[in-house]
KEDOGU-838022 format. One record per residue (C-alpha): x, y, z; residue number from 1. Coordinates in nm, 4 decimals. Layout:
residues N
REC        u        v        w seq
REC        X        Y        Z NUM
...
//
This chain:
residues 240
REC        u        v        w seq
REC   4.0514   0.3252   3.4063   1
REC   3.6893   0.3733   3.3538   2
REC   3.5029   0.4651   3.0409   3
REC   3.4058   0.8324   2.9816   4
REC   3.0434   0.8732   3.0632   5
REC   2.8298   0.9204   2.7666   6
REC   2.7011   1.2894   2.7170   7
REC   2.4591   1.4707   2.5035   8
REC   2.5832   1.7254   2.2405   9
REC   2.3598   2.0213   2.3456  10
REC   2.5107   2.2049   2.0808  11
REC   2.2708   2.0532   1.8406  12
REC   1.9752   2.2250   2.0317  13
REC   2.0143   2.5485   1.8221  14
REC   2.0468   2.3401   1.4793  15
REC   1.7241   2.1505   1.5931  16
REC   1.5308   2.4840   1.5757  17
REC   1.5842   2.5081   1.1903  18
REC   1.3688   2.1968   1.1512  19
REC   1.0813   2.4232   1.1951  20
REC   1.1561   2.5328   0.8441  21
REC   0.9934   2.2359   0.6712  22
REC   0.6665   2.1411   0.4890  23
REC   0.5557   1.9533   0.8233  24
REC   0.6109   2.2792   1.0016  25
REC   0.4319   2.4741   0.7457  26
REC   0.1345   2.2583   0.7779  27
REC   0.1415   2.3046   1.1545  28
REC   0.1395   2.6809   1.1370  29
REC  -0.1416   2.6663   0.9242  30
REC  -0.3486   2.4651   1.1287  31
REC  -0.2548   2.6381   1.4697  32
REC  -0.3372   2.9583   1.2795  33
REC  -0.6740   2.8026   1.2327  34
REC  -0.7016   2.7145   1.5778  35
REC  -0.6749   3.0711   1.7021  36
REC  -0.9451   3.1469   1.4389  37
REC  -1.1821   2.8487   1.5619  38
REC  -1.1231   2.9772   1.9213  39
REC  -1.2477   3.3257   1.8310  40
REC  -1.5409   3.1857   1.6318  41
REC  -1.6396   2.9686   1.9515  42
REC  -1.6681   3.2974   2.1556  43
REC  -1.3720   3.2452   2.3653  44
REC  -1.0782   3.4932   2.4470  45
REC  -0.7273   3.4284   2.3383  46
REC  -0.6033   3.2773   2.6492  47
REC  -0.7784   2.9430   2.6118  48
REC  -0.6014   2.8989   2.2533  49
REC  -0.2832   2.9534   2.4338  50
REC  -0.3095   2.7454   2.7609  51
REC  -0.4691   2.4374   2.5567  52
REC  -0.1551   2.4737   2.3224  53
REC   0.1239   2.4760   2.6004  54
REC  -0.0463   2.2329   2.8170  55
REC  -0.2082   1.9761   2.5809  56
REC   0.0090   2.0363   2.2805  57
REC  -0.2190   1.8306   2.0469  58
REC  -0.4875   1.9905   1.8295  59
REC  -0.7696   1.7185   1.8647  60
REC  -0.7492   1.7269   2.2250  61
REC  -0.7504   2.1128   2.2157  62
REC  -1.0562   2.1203   1.9868  63
REC  -1.2399   1.8579   2.1989  64
REC  -1.1547   2.0515   2.5367  65
REC  -1.2976   2.3709   2.4190  66
REC  -1.5865   2.2214   2.2614  67
REC  -1.7010   2.0278   2.5409  68
REC  -1.6440   2.3168   2.7763  69
REC  -1.8479   2.5227   2.5544  70
REC  -2.1400   2.2511   2.5487  71
REC  -2.1365   2.2200   2.9563  72
REC  -1.9830   1.8815   2.9714  73
REC  -1.8801   1.7307   3.3159  74
REC  -1.5017   1.7483   3.4090  75
REC  -1.4630   1.3967   3.4216  76
REC  -1.6226   1.3361   3.0695  77
REC  -1.4118   1.6059   2.9362  78
REC  -1.0845   1.4666   3.0772  79
REC  -1.1565   1.1148   2.9459  80
REC  -1.2341   1.2615   2.6015  81
REC  -0.9126   1.4491   2.5902  82
REC  -0.7081   1.1452   2.7228  83
REC  -0.8496   0.9182   2.4784  84
REC  -0.7283   1.1479   2.2042  85
REC  -0.4113   1.1431   2.3522  86
REC  -0.3668   0.7561   2.3369  87
REC  -0.2902   0.7743   1.9708  88
REC   0.0305   0.9354   2.0560  89
REC   0.1922   0.6943   2.2940  90
REC   0.3356   0.4696   2.0308  91
REC   0.4947   0.8065   1.8594  92
REC   0.6335   0.9039   2.2248  93
REC   0.7574   0.5535   2.2621  94
REC   0.9585   0.5343   1.9426  95
REC   1.1011   0.8814   1.9356  96
REC   1.2110   0.8471   2.2934  97
REC   1.3572   0.5246   2.2051  98
REC   1.5521   0.6442   1.9247  99
REC   1.6851   0.9637   2.1010 100
REC   1.7775   0.8212   2.4421 101
REC   2.1594   0.7914   2.5227 102
REC   2.2408   0.5000   2.7502 103
REC   2.4007   0.6017   3.0877 104
REC   2.2752   0.9474   3.0824 105
REC   1.9791   1.1234   3.3192 106
REC   1.6193   1.0653   3.2289 107
REC   1.5340   1.4084   3.2915 108
REC   1.5946   1.5251   2.9594 109
REC   1.3660   1.2694   2.8216 110
REC   1.0712   1.3596   3.0267 111
REC   1.1082   1.7096   2.9024 112
REC   1.1113   1.6077   2.5456 113
REC   0.8135   1.3765   2.5877 114
REC   0.5912   1.6828   2.6285 115
REC   0.6658   1.8194   2.2632 116
REC   0.6222   1.4811   2.0818 117
REC   0.2996   1.4743   1.8723 118
REC   0.2537   1.4044   1.4778 119
REC   0.4625   1.6823   1.3355 120
REC   0.7663   1.6249   1.5615 121
REC   0.7336   1.2442   1.4967 122
REC   0.7256   1.3141   1.1117 123
REC   1.0604   1.5146   1.1367 124
REC   1.2112   1.2248   1.3637 125
REC   1.1592   0.9931   1.0736 126
REC   1.2760   1.2279   0.8316 127
REC   1.5940   1.3733   1.0105 128
REC   1.7300   1.1990   1.3066 129
REC   1.7645   0.8236   1.1713 130
REC   2.1075   0.9547   1.0559 131
REC   2.2503   1.1615   1.3258 132
REC   2.4720   1.0491   1.6054 133
REC   2.2700   0.9277   1.9073 134
REC   2.4090   1.2030   2.1087 135
REC   2.2785   1.4875   1.9111 136
REC   1.9289   1.3436   1.8587 137
REC   1.7577   1.4401   2.1839 138
REC   1.9280   1.8006   2.2029 139
REC   1.8121   1.8422   1.8294 140
REC   1.4494   1.7184   1.8976 141
REC   1.4474   1.9381   2.2137 142
REC   1.5336   2.2302   2.0245 143
REC   1.2876   2.1567   1.7580 144
REC   1.0009   2.1229   2.0148 145
REC   1.0662   2.4311   2.1926 146
REC   1.0823   2.6456   1.8692 147
REC   0.7633   2.4806   1.7539 148
REC   0.5992   2.5584   2.0654 149
REC   0.6997   2.9413   2.0607 150
REC   0.5764   2.9670   1.7091 151
REC   0.2642   2.7953   1.7212 152
REC   0.1714   3.0186   2.0226 153
REC   0.2269   3.3109   1.8079 154
REC   0.0106   3.1709   1.5269 155
REC  -0.2651   3.1148   1.7661 156
REC  -0.2512   3.4849   1.8510 157
REC  -0.2185   3.5839   1.4579 158
REC  -0.5350   3.3503   1.3846 159
REC  -0.7413   3.5035   1.6859 160
REC  -0.6806   3.8649   1.5878 161
REC  -0.7037   3.8239   1.2038 162
REC  -1.0288   3.6721   1.2213 163
REC  -1.1512   3.9925   1.3370 164
REC  -1.0397   4.1955   1.0651 165
REC  -1.0310   3.9712   0.7547 166
REC  -1.3311   3.9003   0.5210 167
REC  -1.5719   3.6402   0.6662 168
REC  -1.4776   3.3755   0.3775 169
REC  -1.1213   3.4085   0.4872 170
REC  -1.1904   3.3806   0.8496 171
REC  -1.3681   3.0577   0.7724 172
REC  -1.0840   2.9139   0.5740 173
REC  -0.8443   2.9975   0.8596 174
REC  -1.0979   2.7785   1.0952 175
REC  -1.1143   2.5079   0.8290 176
REC  -0.7274   2.4615   0.8366 177
REC  -0.7428   2.2614   1.1742 178
REC  -0.9533   1.9683   1.0264 179
REC  -0.7406   1.9977   0.7141 180
REC  -0.4375   1.9278   0.9093 181
REC  -0.6104   1.6294   1.0896 182
REC  -0.6822   1.4835   0.7651 183
REC  -0.3436   1.5692   0.6113 184
REC  -0.1708   1.3897   0.9128 185
REC  -0.3750   1.0367   0.8778 186
REC  -0.2046   1.0217   0.5221 187
REC   0.1555   1.1208   0.6610 188
REC   0.1331   0.8406   0.9134 189
REC  -0.0002   0.5835   0.6733 190
REC   0.2251   0.2979   0.6354 191
REC   0.0462   0.0495   0.4221 192
REC  -0.2637  -0.0479   0.2251 193
REC  -0.4567  -0.1256   0.5438 194
REC  -0.4081   0.2261   0.6534 195
REC  -0.5062   0.3811   0.3501 196
REC  -0.8258   0.1448   0.3438 197
REC  -0.9093   0.2448   0.7024 198
REC  -0.8880   0.6165   0.5773 199
REC  -1.0962   0.5752   0.2843 200
REC  -1.3692   0.3479   0.4616 201
REC  -1.4027   0.6166   0.7293 202
REC  -1.4518   0.8906   0.4706 203
REC  -1.7085   0.6989   0.2787 204
REC  -1.8940   0.5759   0.6082 205
REC  -1.8859   0.9548   0.7654 206
REC  -2.1794   1.0720   0.5673 207
REC  -2.4046   0.7905   0.6893 208
REC  -2.2817   0.8492   1.0465 209
REC  -2.3620   1.2081   1.0489 210
REC  -2.7333   1.0857   0.9812 211
REC  -2.7370   0.7872   1.2148 212
REC  -2.5296   0.9167   1.5152 213
REC  -2.4525   1.2998   1.4482 214
REC  -2.3071   1.3581   1.8177 215
REC  -2.0776   1.0730   1.7596 216
REC  -2.0191   1.0630   1.3675 217
REC  -1.6255   1.1006   1.3508 218
REC  -1.5742   0.8483   1.6667 219
REC  -1.8083   0.5731   1.4837 220
REC  -1.6862   0.6397   1.1364 221
REC  -1.3088   0.6068   1.2505 222
REC  -1.3755   0.2993   1.4626 223
REC  -1.5808   0.1392   1.1939 224
REC  -1.3302   0.2223   0.9100 225
REC  -1.0375   0.1158   1.1166 226
REC  -1.2229  -0.2215   1.2214 227
REC  -1.2953  -0.2881   0.8822 228
REC  -0.9510  -0.2371   0.7543 229
REC  -0.8298  -0.4757   1.0132 230
REC  -1.0789  -0.7624   0.9528 231
REC  -0.9960  -0.7037   0.5723 232
REC  -0.6100  -0.7353   0.6271 233
REC  -0.6340  -1.0302   0.8876 234
REC  -0.8733  -1.2218   0.6267 235
REC  -0.5798  -1.1755   0.3541 236
REC  -0.3243  -1.3288   0.6236 237
REC  -0.5150  -1.6275   0.7106 238
REC  -0.4577  -1.9056   0.4770 239
REC  -0.7978  -2.0524   0.3293 240
//
């Protein structure tokens, strides 16, 4: 008699939606609210905010896409820049899918879930999913991802239209939430001293990079900070 084929427990889909109500979900709401305000400040309509959120689903790539489009950058340069920002998500996608896949089942649900995997969903995976039965993990994460997408689209709209009626200082604060989210996410992903060293080095180098290479200040500061952290960590591991 053949063994029963494994199946996902799709009842966990609805339970996954409750994962939105967390600190990570709150920070994400604030950041997408700020993105909506930022899009209006750049002179765009609300639709670019909604489309980039639904298609790219990663704030750094969304901001870079609209910024380069505003500056008239070429299609190839824009595509490469957005793709480079997405590379950082590859280890997260691989880890989440490896932990949520159920052997012997269709791969189609994995392809669907992969679109929703970003920093926030990865953080919640680390907090919530490890203790779940494997057959409930993918449905739970899919419910969480879909719910996050719908709510963040609403945050885009709210941020966009609130900017037109709120005092300028409040509107500026909404727009500032996006870079705040990026900075906070660095600490949420830090795993050891080398990570914290890289963040600190990048922050200290940024003012100098703004003066020396203003067009590439963040990229150069981040690359230099990460390189210094790697060299420092390697020198401590190598015996004298």
